[in-house]
C-alpha positions, 0 to 999 in steps of 0.5 A: 874495551877496544874502540875500532873507530878510534883505534884506541882501548879503554882499561876498566877496573879498580885503581890498583888493577889499572896501574898494574895493567899499564905497567904490564902493557908498557913492559910488553910494548918495550919487549915486543919492540926490542925483539922486533928490532933484534930480528931486523938487525940480523936481517940486514938492509932489505931483509925479510924481517924489515918488511911490513908483512913480517912486522905485522905478522910478528906483532899479531903473533906476539899479541896472540900468544901473550893473550894465551899465556895468562889464560893458560895459567888461570885455567891451571889455577882454576882446575887446581882450586876446583879439585881441592875445594870448590868453595875456596875460589876467592869470592872477593876476586869473583865479586871484583870481576863481576863489578868491572864486567857490569860497569863495562856492560853499562857503558858500552853494552855487550862486547863485540868481537873484532878481527885483526887483518894481516899475519900472513908472513909465516916467518914473522908469525913464528918469530913473534910467537917465540918472542912472546914465549920469552916475554916477562909477564910478572914483576918478579921477572922484570925486577930480576932483569934490572942491574942495580947501579 
């Protein structure tokens, strides 16, 4: 849940889900910052990739695309389950999802949409989208990227 007055978010869920979300968020922050720094390094002093507009567009596009990727995976999985067996849709996960939604509604009421401003630099948007497409979203990808010392 995002609190625009304070520019902060609250993560709700079961303990293991919140821990996984914190790990993913930290990983994505590092990946976004690394990609943004790489873009700035190739730009040179005073280059476009170092501008505030570019960075803002990059981060908005990165966030937007990262939001889309799991939704696409979930839609494909749901479609597969729906065609195979409609009653096999993991009732435990549905119950957990409802429990979290009920708790958020009780504490904050219905969610209100908010809109981010910025994202006007086309090169920054394209670069952020490409970086998000390359971002590693699952633990298997992250574990495989570390070198054992």
